[in-house]
N, C-alpha and C positions, 0 to 999 in steps of 0.2 A: 295818116294823111287825111286832111280835111277835103271833103267832096263839095262840089258846087251843086246848085239846084239843077243846072243843065246836065251835069254828069249823072245825077240820080235819075232824072227823067229819061235819059238815054238808056240807063241800066234797066229801068222798068219796062221800057218799050222793047228792049232786046229780049227780056224774059217773059213777054206777054203770053197769055194762055188763051187760045181761041175758045176752048170750051168754057173757061171762066168768063170770058167776055160775053158769050151767049147767055150764060146764067145771069150775068149782071143785067143784060138787056131785058130779060124776062122778069127778074125779081128785084134786083138791087136798085135799078134806076127809078123805081116807083117813088114819087114824091121828091125826086131829086133831078137836078140839071147836070149832075156829074157824069163824067165818062169813066171808063175803067179799062185797065190792061188785063183784068181777069185774074190777078194774083190773089191767092188765098192768104189768110192771116198767118198760117204757119210759115209760109215762104217770106212774107213781109217781115216777120219777126227775125228770121235769119238775116235778111238784108239790113234790118235795123242794127243788129249786133255788129255787122260788118262796117256800117257807117259810124257807129258810136254816138255818144251824147254830143249834140250840137244845137244849142238853143236858136242861134241865128238861122241856121238851115231849116230847123223845124218850123219856124214862123214863115219862112219862104215857101216851104212845101205845103203848109196849111192854106196858102192863098191859091194853090193850084186848083184847076177844075177837074182833076183826076182823083177819084176815090183812093186809089192805091197810094198816091203821094200824100194825101191828107193823113191817112193811117200811119204812114212812115213818120210824118211830122209829129203825130201824137206819141209814137213809140220812142223817138230819139230825143225828145225835148229833155231839158235839164231841170229836174225837180227843184233845184236850188235857185233857179232863175225864173221859173214860172210864177206869175203873180195872180192874185185874186182877180184883178182887173182883166187879165188875159183870159182866165177861166170864164168870167162872166161874158166876155165878148165872144168866145168860141162857142159857148153853149147856145148862143142866139143863132148860130149858123151851122147847126148839125143837120145837114140835108139828108134825110132818110134815116131809118132806124138803125142801120148797120153802124153808122158813125157814132150814134149815141151810145151804143154798147161798147165800142172800142174806147171812146172818150173817157168813160168812167170806170170801166172794168178791163178785163183781158190783160191785166198786169201793165197797163199803160201808165204814163208818167203822173197824171193828176193825183192818183191815190198815194203817190210817194212824196207829195209836197207837205210842208210843215203845217199847212192850213187845211188839209183835206178833211179832217174830222169836223172842224167848225163849219166848213163849206157844206158838208153833207147834212149837218144838223139844220143849217139855214135853208137849204134847198128842199128838205123834207116838208117844210112849212110853206113852200112856195105855191102860188096859184097856178104856176106853169107846170103842166104834166111832164114836159121834157126835163125840167130841173128835178122834179120828184123822181122820175125814172133814173136820172144820173145819181141822185142822192142815195138810192138803194143799191145802185151799182157800186158806188164808193163804199157803202157800208159792208157789202160783201167782201171787197178787197181788204178793207180795214179789219174785218173779222179775223184775218190771218195775222194781224199785228196787235200791238198794245198801245194805241195812242192815248195820251193823257185825257182822262175824263170818260173814257169808254169802258166803264166798269160793268160788272154783272147787273147791277140795279138798272143802269141805263138800258142795257140790252134786253132785260126782262120787260121793261116798258115798251121797247120797240116790238118785241114779240107780241105783246098784248095789242099794240096798235095795229100791227099787220093782221092779226086774227080778226080784229074788229072792222077794219076798213078795206081789206083787199078786194072783196067782191064788188065793192062800189067804185073802185078806182078805174082810171083809164087802162086800157088793155095792156099796154107796154109797161106801165107802172106795176101792174099785177105780176107780170113776168119778173120784173126786177125785184119786187118784194119777195117773191117766191125764192129767188136765188139768195137774197140776203138772209132769209129765214134758215136756209140750209147752212150758210156760212156761220151764222151765230150758233146754230145747234151743234156745230162741230168743235166749239171752243173748249167746253168742259162738261162734266156730267150734269151739273145743275141746269145749265142752259140747254143741254141736249134733251133733258126730260121736259122742260118747258116748251121747247120747239116741237117736240114730238106731239105733245098734247095739242098745241096750236094747229099743227099740220092735220091731225085727225079731225079737229073741229072745223077746219077750213074745207077739207074735202077737195074734190077736183077743182082746178082753177081753169076757167075758160079762156083760152087764147087761140085766136084764129090766125094760122100761118098761111092761109090761102091755099094755093095748089102745091105748096112745098111739102111734099110727103116725108121729107127727111127730118122735119122738125116736129116735135111734140112737147107739150108742157112738161116741165121738170117734175119728177116724182120725188118730192122732198122727203116724204116719209120713208121711201125705199133707201135713200141716201143716209138718213139719220139713224136707221136701224140696221145698216149693213154690218156684216161680220167685221169689217175693218174698224168701224167706229166702236162697235161693242168691245173689240179687243183693245182699242186705244184707251177706253175708259174703264177697263176691267180692274178691279181692286185686288 
């Protein structure tokens, strides 16, 4: 059964989380005019599955001034109907870092579009740090797939680029590059070896999460040398 925007907003309000709202006021609202019902991504994913794919509703939710509704819009959109023009418009209105992360990563719709790889390649060369941030978020998601043109040679070039440029990048692009390096290094033994060498050369990546003690920079080397990965690539 198709839901309306009003019904979705009522559902979000009914499930609002006071603790989450306080967290949003302290951290999420920074650099954003958005409100929030305090729902976490795990809960929003469950709601997205309940709603199902709905391109029209997704666009309506995106226009909301509630963070939770915008995230739902990103999660329920139809990858077959999302256009490059829509992606370019939405990336201009990513209010706050949280939306940027969900827009390009977190198993959201954009990475499932037919043009995701071409978009990522273009945005990596952008002068806009938000687009570069999203580009590497997409690359992480795509590292789990096999889009045409994303072969080992291309990814080895990306590893070299990340190693060379990461410390001079915008802070949130650094975080996104770090995640992409981890994803690339989990594809096969060849890329794993190159990504480990890069991670060792890069060393610690400086990311300031402010007073949020629950966050710390991703330890790429730890992930790429884990027992799980070693077992996965064991010959």
